[in-house]
BAVEXDREN-809039 format. One line per field, with one value per residue: x, y, z of N, C-alpha, C, O in turn; residue number from 1; chain. Coordinates in pm, whole numbers, plus 32768, in hexadecimal, padded with zeros to 4 digits. Layout:
BAVEXDREN-809039
n.px c(X ...)
n.py c(Y ...)
n.pz c(Z ...)
ca.px c(X ...)
ca.py c(Y ...)
ca.pz c(Z ...)
c.px c(X ...)
c.py c(Y ...)
c.pz c(Z ...)
o.px c(X ...)
o.py c(Y ...)
o.pz c(Z ...)
pos c(NUM ...)
unit c(A ...)
end
This chain:
BAVEXDREN-809039
n.px c(5A63 5B5A 5C85 5C82 5B74 5B04 5B6D 5AF6 59E3 59BE 5A3C 5A66 5963 58C6 58F6 58B4 5793 56F4 5605 5609 5627 552E 5490 54DF 5477 5364 5332 534E 528B 5233 5216 520E 525B 5215 52C9 52B9 532C 5437 553D 56A4 572C 5698 563F 55FB 56CB 5763 56DE 5694 5624 54D5 53F3 5343 53AE 5354 53BB 536B 538C 538E 5463 552C 5650 5692 5610 56A0 579D 575D 570D 5804 5870 57D1 56FE 55EC 54F5 5460 5410 5372 534E 52A0 51A3 512E 501E 4FBC 4FC2 4EE4 4E55 4F00 4F26 4E6C 4D6E 4DD2 4EBE 4FC4 507D 50F5 5106 51EC 5267 5370 5400 5361 5252 5270 52C0 51E5 50C0 4FC6 4EC6 4F08 4FA9 4EFA 4E4F 4F05 4F40 4E46 4E2C 4F03 4EA7 4DD5 4E54 4EF9 4F00 4F3E 4FD3 5034 514E 51F0 52F0 5368 53BF 5397 52A7 52BE 53DD 54BB 5531 55F3 560A 56F8 5816 57D0 56C6 558B 54B4 54F4 54AD 541B 52C9 5206 51B9 5180 50E4 5102 5009 4F57 4F94 4F5D 4E4D 4E01 4E09 4EFF 500F 5110 5268 5385 54AE 5612 5670 566A 55AF 5603 5713 5765 577E 573B 582C 5901 59C4 5AB9 5A34 592D 5802 57F3 57AD 5860 593E 5900 59A9 5AF8 5C15 5BDB 5BEF 5BE0 5AE0 5A51 5A66 59CF 58DA 58A9 5892 57B3 56EC 5687 55DA 5522 549B 53A3 532B 52CE 5292 536B 5431 5512 54CA 53BC 533B 5248 5138 5029 4F51 4E85 4D31 4CF8 4C2A 4BF1 4B31)
n.py c(94A5 93AF 93B8 92D4 9289 9367 934C 9258 9293 9384 9361 9249 91D9 927A 9216 9108 90EF 90D1 9076 9159 922D 9224 9259 935E 93E8 93BC 9448 9552 9620 9627 96B1 9664 9544 9406 930E 91C9 90C4 9112 90D2 90D8 913B 91C6 91DB 92DD 937E 93A6 945C 95A5 9685 96F3 97AE 9718 95F3 94C7 93C1 9273 9161 901E 8FC4 903F 906C 9083 916E 9224 9219 9277 9379 93E7 9400 94B7 9492 94B0 95A7 958E 9491 935D 9257 913E 903E 8FBE 8F9D 906F 9151 91B9 9230 92EE 93A9 948E 9470 94A1 9531 9538 9576 949B 9345 9256 9107 9057 8F2D 8EBB 8E46 8D35 8CDA 8CB0 8BEB 8B6B 8BDB 8CB2 8D3F 8D8B 8E33 8EF9 8F6C 8FD2 9096 913C 91A4 923E 9303 9383 9492 94B4 93D4 9279 91B4 9083 8F9C 8E5D 8CFC 8C1A 8B44 8A47 8A6B 89CD 8A3D 8A60 8ADA 8BE1 8CA6 8CCC 8D06 8CA4 8CD0 8CB8 8BD6 8B33 8B0B 8AF3 8AF6 8BC9 8BAD 8C0E 8C1B 8C28 8D22 8DCA 8D9E 8E29 8F23 8F91 9011 8F51 8F23 8E68 8E1D 8E17 8D52 8C09 8B17 8A0C 8A18 8A61 8A23 89CF 89F2 8993 8A52 8AEC 8BD0 8BA1 8B48 8B63 8BBD 8B31 8AFA 89D5 892B 88C4 894B 8A50 8B68 8B73 8B0C 8BC9 8CA6 8C46 8C33 8D42 8DA5 8D17 8DA2 8E65 8DD5 8D5C 8E28 8E7D 8D8C 8D15 8C22 8B80 8BF2 8C35 8CDE 8DC3 8EFB 8FCF 90A2 917A 9262 934C 93C1 951A 9598 9527 94CB)
n.pz c(587C 5828 5754 56B5 56C0 5642 553D 54FB 550A 5476 5382 5325 535B 52BE 51C8 51DE 5256 539B 549D 553D 548F 5413 54F0 552B 544B 546E 5556 551F 551B 561D 5754 5859 5915 5994 5A1F 5A42 5B12 5B09 5B56 5B8C 5AB2 59E2 5887 5849 588E 57B0 571D 56D0 57C7 57E0 5874 5989 5A39 5AD3 5B9D 5BEB 5CC3 5D5C 5DEC 5ED3 5EE2 5DD2 5D8A 5E26 5DAB 5CAF 5CEC 5D2E 5C33 5BC0 5B08 5B00 5B65 5C47 5D3C 5D9D 5E82 5E51 5E30 5CFA 5CFC 5D90 5CFA 5C6C 5D35 5D92 5CCB 5C02 5B00 59AF 59E8 598F 5864 57E5 583F 5896 5882 589D 586E 593E 594E 592B 5A1E 5AB4 5B00 5A17 5A50 5AFB 5A4D 597E 5A12 5A5B 5963 591E 59E7 59A1 58B2 590C 59A3 58EE 5802 56F0 5686 56AD 56EF 56C3 5707 56D3 56F4 55DA 55FB 5700 57C5 588A 59C5 5AE5 5C3D 5C7C 5CE4 5DEB 5DE2 5E03 5D5E 5C56 5BD0 5AB6 5A59 5999 583A 572A 55EB 5490 540C 54E6 5556 547E 546F 554D 54F0 54A8 53E9 5367 5360 52F5 53AF 53F8 534C 52AB 534D 537F 5391 5489 55EE 5747 584D 595F 5A3B 5B13 5B51 5B2D 5A78 5925 57CE 56BB 55A1 54ED 5459 53F3 533E 5427 53ED 52D8 52A9 5334 528D 51B9 523C 526E 5169 511C 5198 50EE 5053 50FF 517C 5113 5111 520B 5289 5267 52FC 5412 54E6 553A 54D7 5535 54F0 5545 54D8 5571 5582 555C 55DB 56D3 57F0)
ca.px c(5A8B 5BE9 5CA9 5C56 5AE3 5AE9 5B87 5A93 595E 59BA 5A72 5A44 58D4 5888 5906 5864 573A 56B6 5586 5619 5609 549C 545C 54F9 5418 52DD 5324 536E 5221 5204 525D 520D 5269 5215 531E 5298 5396 54A7 55BE 5711 5768 5630 566C 55E5 574A 579B 5683 5697 55AF 5470 538A 5352 53B8 5343 53E2 5329 53C1 536F 54E0 5566 56DB 5697 55E9 5710 5807 572C 5714 588E 588C 5777 56B8 5565 54E6 5422 540C 531E 535B 5219 5177 50E4 4F8F 4F99 4FD2 4E63 4E29 4F61 4F21 4DE9 4D5D 4E06 4F1A 5045 5072 5119 5128 523E 528B 53DD 5428 5313 51DA 5296 52D8 5161 5072 4F71 4E5D 4F48 4FDB 4E85 4E22 4F69 4F2D 4DCA 4E4B 4F59 4E55 4D85 4EAA 4F36 4EAD 4F5B 4FFD 5072 51BB 5218 535E 5361 53E7 5336 5286 52F9 546E 54D8 5597 55F2 5636 5787 583A 5786 5642 5530 544D 5526 5478 53B6 5255 51A6 51EC 511E 50FD 50E1 4F78 4F14 4FA9 4F11 4DBF 4DED 4E0B 4F87 5066 517F 52E1 53E7 552C 5686 5690 5624 559C 564A 57A3 5782 574D 575A 589D 591E 5A4C 5AC4 59DB 58A1 57D0 57DF 57AF 58E0 5940 58F6 5A0A 5B84 5C4C 5B70 5BF7 5BB0 5A4E 5A1A 5A59 595C 5863 5893 5861 572C 568C 5648 5574 54BA 5457 5317 52FD 52ED 5285 53F0 5491 552F 547D 5350 5327 51B7 5103 4F9A 4F2B 4E02 4CDB 4D14 4BB4 4BD3 4AE7)
ca.py c(9429 939E 93C5 925A 9292 93CD 930E 91EF 92CD 93F0 933A 91BF 91C0 92C0 91BE 9091 911F 9072 90A8 91E0 9289 9226 929D 93EE 941C 93B9 94A6 95DA 9680 960A 9706 9624 94B4 93AF 929C 915F 9061 915C 9097 9137 916C 91D9 9210 936E 93C4 93C1 94B5 962D 96A2 9755 97AB 96CD 9562 9487 9336 921D 90D8 8FDE 8F9F 90BD 9081 90B1 91FB 9271 9222 92CE 9402 9414 941E 9526 9470 94E5 961D 9562 93FF 931F 91C6 9108 8FCD 8FE8 8F9C 90EB 91C2 91F6 9281 9359 940D 94A4 9453 9503 958A 953C 9566 9411 92E5 91F0 9091 901A 8EB4 8EB2 8DF2 8CA7 8CB9 8CA0 8B80 8BA0 8C30 8D2D 8D86 8DCA 8EA0 8F63 8FB0 9021 910B 9193 91E9 92A2 936F 93C8 94E9 94A6 9350 9215 916D 9009 8F50 8DDC 8C8C 8BDD 8AC7 8A35 8A5A 89B4 8A8D 8A4D 8B52 8C00 8D25 8CD1 8D3D 8C34 8CF6 8CA9 8B5C 8B3F 8AB9 8AEC 8B29 8BF9 8B93 8C7E 8C1E 8C54 8DB3 8E0B 8D97 8E91 8FA4 8FC5 9000 8F02 8F19 8E07 8E59 8DC5 8CEB 8B8A 8AD9 898D 8A2F 8A88 89CD 89F8 89AB 89B3 8A79 8B1C 8C42 8B7A 8B05 8BC4 8B82 8B37 8AB7 8945 88DC 88ED 89B3 8AAC 8BEA 8B64 8AFC 8C48 8CF7 8C11 8C5B 8DD1 8DB5 8CDF 8E03 8EAB 8D7E 8D37 8E9E 8E7A 8D01 8D04 8B97 8B42 8C42 8C0C 8D32 8E0D 8F87 8FDA 9127 918F 92EE 9355 942C 959A 95C8 94CB 9504)
ca.pz c(583A 580F 56C8 5672 56B2 55DC 54BB 54E5 54F6 5415 52FF 5300 535D 524E 5155 51FE 52C1 53F8 54D0 5576 5421 5405 5568 5519 53E9 54A5 55C6 54F2 553D 56A5 57B4 58DC 5902 5A08 59FC 5AA0 5B19 5ACC 5B77 5BA6 5A35 597D 5806 5840 58A1 572D 56D7 5706 581A 57B9 58D7 5A05 5A37 5B55 5B99 5C4E 5CCB 5DDB 5E2F 5F04 5EB9 5D47 5D8E 5E5D 5D46 5C44 5D1F 5D23 5BA7 5B9C 5A8D 5B0D 5BBB 5CC5 5D47 5E03 5E95 5E62 5DE0 5C83 5D1B 5DD2 5C9E 5C4A 5DA6 5DAA 5C5F 5BC9 5A73 594E 5A2E 5949 57D3 57C3 58A8 5857 58D2 5851 58B6 59B9 5951 5933 5AAB 5AF1 5AC3 59AD 5A88 5B29 59D7 593E 5A68 5A51 58E1 592B 5A39 5953 584E 5953 59D4 587C 57AE 5662 5658 5705 56AC 5709 56CC 5718 569F 5580 563B 5785 57D0 5918 5A0B 5B75 5C86 5C81 5D23 5E6A 5DC8 5DEB 5CFF 5BCF 5B93 5A4D 5A77 5929 57BC 56CA 555E 5436 53F6 5561 5563 5413 5495 55B1 54AA 54A0 5375 5399 530E 5325 53DB 541E 52EC 529F 53D0 538E 53A2 5513 5659 57D0 5888 59EB 5A5D 5B9C 5B63 5B26 5A01 58BB 574A 5678 5521 5502 540F 53F0 5396 544E 53AA 524F 52AF 5360 5214 5170 5287 5257 50E0 5114 51CD 507E 501C 5161 51B2 50E8 511E 529A 52B6 5260 5348 549B 5541 54FC 54FB 5520 550D 5532 54DF 55B1 5552 559F 5624 5740 5862)
c.px c(5B22 5C03 5C7A 5BC0 5ABC 5AFE 5B19 5A0C 5959 59E7 5A40 59AD 5887 5891 58B0 5808 5709 563A 5591 55FD 5573 545B 546C 5493 538B 52C6 533C 5309 51E6 5256 525A 5208 5267 525A 5309 5302 5417 552F 5627 5748 5700 566C 564F 5665 578B 574A 5680 5616 5557 53FF 53AB 5356 53A9 5364 53A2 536E 53A4 53ED 552C 55F8 56EA 5672 565C 577E 57DD 572E 57A0 58B4 5832 572E 562B 5564 54AC 5417 53A6 533D 52CF 5203 5124 504E 4F61 4F94 4F4E 4E2B 4E83 4F59 4E96 4DE5 4D98 4E6F 4FA6 502C 508D 5132 5174 525C 52F1 5415 53E2 52A7 51F9 52B2 5255 511D 500E 4F06 4E96 4F75 4F69 4E55 4E83 4F58 4EAF 4DE4 4EA3 4F07 4DF8 4DD9 4EE4 4ED1 4EBF 4F7C 5036 50DB 51E7 528B 536A 5395 5375 5316 52CC 538F 548F 5543 5586 561F 56CD 579B 57EB 56FB 55E2 54C6 5479 54F2 5412 5346 51FA 51E8 517E 5146 50D6 504A 4F2C 4F1F 4F5E 4E7C 4D9C 4DF4 4E95 4FC5 50E5 51F1 533E 546B 5594 5698 563F 5623 55F3 56E0 57C8 5747 576C 57D8 58B7 59AE 5A4B 5A66 5948 587E 57AF 57DE 583A 58D5 594C 596D 5A97 5BB5 5BE7 5B75 5BC2 5B18 5A0A 5A06 59E0 58D9 5842 585B 57D1 56C2 5642 55D5 5501 546C 53C2 52E2 5315 52DF 530D 5457 54A2 54DC 541B 5347 5299 5186 506D 4F7E 4E9A 4DB4 4CF3 4C9F 4B8B 4B8A 4B37)
c.py c(9426 93AD 934C 925C 92F7 9394 92AB 922A 9330 93C6 92AF 91AA 9216 926E 9142 90B7 90AF 90B2 9130 9249 9295 926F 9333 942B 9424 9420 9538 9642 9669 9659 96D0 958D 946E 932D 922F 90F0 9098 911C 9101 9176 917C 920E 92A4 93BD 93E9 942A 953D 964C 970E 974C 9750 9636 952C 93F2 92E8 9194 90A0 8FC4 901E 90D1 90B1 9145 9251 9283 927E 9360 943B 943B 948C 950D 94AC 955F 95FA 94CA 93D5 928B 9190 908F 9002 8FED 9020 9163 9207 924C 92FA 93C9 9415 947C 94C5 9561 9590 952F 94D6 93C0 9274 917F 9043 8FA5 8EAA 8E45 8D5E 8C79 8CA4 8C25 8BBE 8BFF 8CB6 8D81 8DCE 8E42 8F16 8FB1 9005 90A1 916F 91E5 9250 931B 93C2 941E 94C8 9418 92FC 91CC 90F7 8FC9 8ECF 8D6E 8C5B 8B51 8ABB 8A1A 8A43 8A12 8A79 8ACE 8B64 8C87 8D3A 8D0C 8CCB 8C51 8CE5 8C2C 8B7B 8ADC 8A9F 8B23 8B4E 8BD0 8C0D 8C8A 8C51 8CEC 8DFF 8E09 8DFB 8F1C 8FE0 8FAE 8FBF 8EFE 8EB1 8E4A 8DEE 8D48 8C6B 8B40 8A5D 899E 8A4E 8A24 8A0D 89AF 89E0 89DF 8AB3 8B90 8C1A 8B38 8B6E 8B7C 8B92 8AEF 8A20 88F7 8916 88EE 8A23 8B31 8BE2 8B5A 8B7A 8CA6 8CCA 8C3A 8CEE 8DEA 8D84 8D3F 8E4C 8E59 8D63 8DB0 8E9C 8DEB 8CD7 8C75 8B4F 8B85 8C0F 8C5B 8D89 8E9B 8FAB 9066 912B 9223 92F6 93C9 94AC 95CD 9567 9511 94F0)
c.pz c(5825 5779 5678 565B 5647 5550 5499 54C0 5483 538A 52D7 52F7 52F8 51CE 5166 5272 531C 5434 5512 550B 540C 547A 555B 54BA 5424 5512 559F 551F 55C8 570A 5841 58C8 5989 59DE 5A65 5A9C 5AE2 5AE8 5B90 5B27 59C7 58FB 57F3 5855 581D 56E0 571D 5750 57DD 581D 594B 59ED 5AC4 5B45 5C0B 5C4D 5D55 5E2D 5E55 5EDC 5E29 5D3D 5DBF 5DF6 5CD4 5C6E 5D11 5C95 5B6F 5B18 5A8B 5B69 5C43 5CC3 5DB0 5E09 5EAE 5E09 5D6A 5C9D 5D58 5D73 5C80 5CBA 5DBC 5D43 5C22 5B35 5A1F 598A 59F1 58B3 57AA 5841 5864 58B9 587F 58A0 593E 59B4 5957 59C1 5AF9 5AB6 5A62 59E3 5AB5 5AB3 598E 598E 5A60 59D0 58E3 597A 59EE 58F1 588E 597A 5961 5831 571A 5638 56C8 56B3 5702 56BD 571A 56BD 5648 55B5 56C1 577C 5863 594D 5AA0 5BBA 5C7D 5CC4 5DA5 5E5B 5DA7 5D81 5C6E 5B88 5B25 5A68 59FF 58AC 575B 563C 550C 5426 5470 5571 54F6 5432 5502 5573 5498 5417 53A7 5333 534B 5344 53FF 53C9 52F7 5323 53E4 53A1 5433 5577 56DF 57FE 5914 59F8 5AEA 5BB9 5B5B 5AA3 5997 5836 570C 55F3 5538 54C7 5418 535E 53AC 5404 531C 524C 52E3 52EA 51C4 51B5 5271 51CC 50D4 5149 515C 5042 507D 5196 518F 50DA 51AF 52CE 52B8 52B9 53D6 5500 54F2 5532 54D3 5547 54F3 5544 550E 5578 55A3 55F2 5693 57B1 58E2)
o.px c(5B61 5BA6 5C4F 5B90 5A5E 5AAB 5AE6 59C9 58F9 59BC 59F9 597C 5811 583F 586B 582B 56F8 560B 552C 55C3 553E 53FC 5412 545E 5344 5255 533D 532E 5176 52CF 529C 51BB 52AF 522C 5341 532B 545D 558C 5607 578D 5710 56C2 5684 566C 57E1 576C 566D 55A8 5587 53B3 5420 530C 53EA 5330 53A4 5386 53A1 53E4 5566 561C 5743 56AF 5677 57B6 582E 574E 57B2 590E 5844 5723 55F9 55C5 54C2 5413 5389 5346 5290 5247 50DE 5007 4EEA 4F66 4F48 4DDB 4E58 4F80 4E53 4E4E 4D90 4E76 4FF7 4FD3 5046 516B 5143 5269 52CD 5452 5422 52A1 51A5 52BA 5258 513D 5001 4EF0 4E5C 4F6A 4F79 4E36 4E59 4F62 4EAF 4DB5 4E8F 4F1F 4DCF 4DAB 4EFD 4E5D 4E5D 4F4A 5061 50C4 51FF 5289 5375 5397 5300 5362 530E 53BA 547F 55A4 5516 5655 5718 573B 57C8 56C0 55E7 5486 542B 550A 53BD 535E 51AC 5244 5127 51BD 5091 5013 4ECD 4EBE 4F26 4E35 4D28 4DE8 4EA0 4FB2 5121 51DD 5344 5495 5572 56CA 55DD 568B 5626 5726 583F 56E9 57AF 57EE 5887 5A09 59E6 5A4A 58F0 58D2 575B 5809 5880 5870 5999 5993 5AAB 5B86 5BA5 5B0D 5B80 5AD6 5996 59A2 5993 5877 57CE 57FF 5780 564B 55CC 557A 548E 5405 536E 5279 5367 531A 531F 54C8 544E 54AC 5426 534C 5275 51A8 5039 4F90 4E42 4DEE 4D02 4CB0 4B15 4BA2 4B0A)
o.py c(948E 93AE 9359 9236 92E0 93A9 92A9 91FB 9330 9400 92A0 9171 91FC 927E 9117 90A0 903D 9119 9175 92B2 9302 92BA 937F 9497 9486 944B 9590 96B0 9693 9645 9707 955B 9495 92E7 9235 90C4 9056 912E 9176 91DC 9144 9266 92E3 9433 9442 944D 9545 9630 9774 96EB 973C 9601 955C 93AF 9314 915B 90EA 8FB0 9060 9141 9100 9190 92BB 92EF 92CB 93B8 94AF 948D 94B9 9566 94D5 957A 9641 948C 941F 9248 91B0 907D 9066 9039 903F 91CF 9282 92A7 935F 943A 93AF 946A 953A 95D5 95E4 94E7 949D 93F2 9239 9195 8FF6 8FB9 8E93 8DF1 8D0F 8C01 8C89 8BFB 8C38 8C69 8D1F 8DFC 8E41 8EAB 8F89 902C 9074 910C 91E8 925D 92AF 938D 9439 93F8 94BF 93E7 932D 91AA 9106 8FC0 8ED1 8D80 8C71 8AF3 8B19 89C0 8AA0 8A31 8A82 8B26 8B03 8CD1 8DAB 8D3D 8C96 8BF5 8D01 8C1A 8BD3 8A68 8A41 8B74 8AFC 8BCF 8C67 8CF7 8C9E 8D2E 8E6A 8E68 8E1F 8F80 9058 8F45 8FEE 8EDA 8EA2 8EA5 8D7C 8CE2 8C63 8B2D 8A48 893D 8A54 89DA 8A74 893C 8A4B 899C 8AAC 8BAE 8C69 8AF7 8BC6 8B09 8BF3 8AAE 89F2 888F 8989 889F 8A50 8B67 8C3E 8B98 8B93 8CED 8D1C 8C5D 8D13 8E3A 8DBE 8D2F 8E6C 8E91 8D54 8D9E 8EB7 8DD5 8C7E 8C53 8AEE 8B57 8BC7 8C23 8D96 8EB1 8FA7 909A 90E9 925B 92B2 9428 94A8 9625 9555 9587 9519)
o.pz c(5813 5728 5605 55F1 55FB 54F7 542A 5464 5436 5326 5274 5296 52E1 5174 5108 52E5 52F0 5403 551F 5527 53F6 5468 557C 54D5 5410 5528 55F5 5546 55E4 5714 589A 5876 59E5 5984 5AD2 5A31 5A96 5A99 5BA5 5B2F 595B 58FF 5797 5831 5818 566F 5796 571F 57AE 581C 596C 599B 5B21 5AED 5C7E 5BE3 5DB8 5EA6 5DFF 5EB7 5E0A 5CF1 5D86 5DEA 5CA0 5C1E 5CEC 5C81 5AFE 5AC4 5A23 5BB0 5CA5 5C59 5E0F 5DA2 5F12 5DA4 5D77 5C5C 5D54 5D99 5C7B 5CA1 5DF3 5D5F 5C11 5AF7 5A44 5963 5A19 5888 5758 58A2 5803 5931 5826 5909 59A4 5A0E 5984 59DC 5B71 5A47 5A5B 59A8 5A9A 5AB5 5965 5955 5A60 59D0 58AF 5954 59F8 58DE 584B 5972 5972 5820 56D0 55D2 5730 563E 577A 5642 5794 5643 5667 559E 56EF 5736 58B2 5908 5AD4 5B78 5C78 5CDB 5DC8 5EBC 5D37 5D4F 5C12 5B11 5B35 5A89 5A00 58B3 573D 561A 553C 5432 5463 5596 5510 5412 5513 55BA 547C 53D9 5407 52BF 53C5 52FD 5420 53F8 5341 5361 5452 53BF 5455 5557 56E6 57DA 5939 59C8 5B2F 5C2D 5B7F 5A65 59AC 582D 5727 55D6 558C 54FC 543F 530C 534E 53DF 52EC 51F8 52C3 52E2 5192 5174 5263 51BA 508C 512A 516A 5006 5055 51D7 51E4 509E 51C9 5334 5302 52C2 540C 5563 5478 55AB 545D 55B1 5498 55B0 54DA 5544 561D 5646 56AE 57CC 594D)
pos c(1 2 3 4 5 6 7 8 9 10 11 12 13 14 15 16 17 18 19 20 21 22 23 24 25 26 27 28 29 30 31 32 33 34 35 36 37 38 39 40 41 42 43 44 45 46 47 48 49 50 51 52 53 54 55 56 57 58 59 60 61 62 63 64 65 66 67 68 69 70 71 72 73 74 75 76 77 78 79 80 81 82 83 84 85 86 87 88 89 90 91 92 93 94 95 96 97 98 99 100 101 102 103 104 105 106 107 108 109 110 111 112 113 114 115 116 117 118 119 120 121 122 123 124 125 126 127 128 129 130 131 132 133 134 135 136 137 138 139 140 141 142 143 144 145 146 147 148 149 150 151 152 153 154 155 156 157 158 159 160 161 162 163 164 165 166 167 168 169 170 171 172 173 174 175 176 177 178 179 180 181 182 183 184 185 186 187 188 189 190 191 192 193 194 195 196 197 198 199 200 201 202 203 204 205 206 207 208 209 210 211 212 213 214 215 216 217 218 219 220 221 222 223 224 225)
unit c(A A A A A A A A A A A A A A A A A A A A A A A A A A A A A A A A A A A A A A A A A A A A A A A A A A A A A A A A A A A A A A A A A A A A A A A A A A A A A A A A A A A A A A A A A A A A A A A A A A A A A A A A A A A A A A A A A A A A A A A A A A A A A A A A A A A A A A A A A A A A A A A A A A A A A A A A A A A A A A A A A A A A A A A A A A A A A A A A A A A A A A A A A A A A A A A A A A A A A A A A A A A A A A A A A A A A A A A A A A A A A A A A A)
end
């Protein structure tokens, strides 16, 4: 990590935690991780390695860039539909999907979650927008389109504990720039409203219906067949 990333992660984010802090806590007792839709910059890069990490992505250029950063120990280029055939049941302590399920339609998303729960021994972790957030392809990657949005109630009905992330939902929006479509602060001056958004995180964490994004965990039974 660069000096700026170290400051951001080690100092600032200890004061104002984000979902990487939650991810770190949830993965403490997991020695093997399957990272679905890992992209080129998986948040696992901010978490000290423990055991084996496997990164999966359908877009080969993203895999190549991630390999260069040595975020995972092994990689596979494959469609999410192939995962259940490529890995046996209970083969990883944790299966994570960070910014993935929104790129699938509802049927595909449900099937992906079912497969994740079969492959994981201990837990499944999902990070996704709160509801549908439009996003178009960018970075020459056609798979970046958003197709579906999960709600808090839908994820809770699937057995997930849901925390709100990235502050109050109404403070952020999608915007277009030369790099693609990303969320940004809705109001001006942006730096002032960014501070408000960061502070609002303390309030929306346990009121996820009001949050911009959702951090979802499901602990699985230890006696899975």
